[in-house]
C-alpha angles and dihedrals in degrees: 000000000000110000104225131182123201119229105225131031106216133096097297091049089058089050090053090050087051090049090051089051090052088051090052093050088064099037120356107233112134138054111202108215099181148279131307123203135186092248115015090189091065109050118191121242095261098034120130090241098181093057099046109120098189139267137297090302091061089065090051091056100038110065095177093077107099105177145019135212123207111230100168111117102198111089101217095047090041089058095044093053095043092052091048096048096041089052095046096041108029091160094066122098123232100197116196109249112213114175113238091241095058114111108215137151100239093180094068100025124101109213118179131196121295095019117145125196114182132213124300098021123142118206120179125193140332093004118162123209113187120209119299094006115146128211110190127207124319101359127150122220117187133202122313091001111156122205113196131223113296093355114151124212111193124217123301098012120152114213114188128212121295094015116152117205110193126224115290096005122146123217112194128226116291097006122150120215113196124221121299094000118148119217105197127232114286092008124143124215111198122238112277095010123144110217113204100164140035118291117219119235116275092012128128117218130184142175144035101325096015117246131185114268102163142015115205101182 
């Protein structure tokens, strides 16, 4: 059994713990030892306070932990923490966590470390999931779709064939991305939007069809 700690302690961290339980029900592999936060002395409102092990220093002092899972849902923070921890603890594993209910063509997919794909998703052929990308519940990912590093796809998103989602992008709940569209690095697609053309990096778009409402960089 691989002893794994979950980065984060809020609602999504509990969902990741449940995902791991579901994986273990099919083939026991992981032992979840608890949650890790940036500052254990200042728990968030929804944190699982009784199961928080500590912060980064806890990892330093507990050599029996073998793997980590990233349960931070905000892309920028997700990438920042991943970069810090992979640099500080290069020996630790970040196993991809693909829920047993996910339909995915593993023969043609490229799935890098730290990727999480939640329950009810359908992924067809030749999909690429770069490290630490997150696909939340009940999403569809079509042929040749590419999800960049640390990008977050919220529940019930439909990503068409040939779509490219850039590093650290956020696609909101229920959005639809039409074929061969590029969503630039750090961009945000608002919930329920229909994206019919490319989205510039660090731009927020919203609506049907999606239109630019904000530029952040």
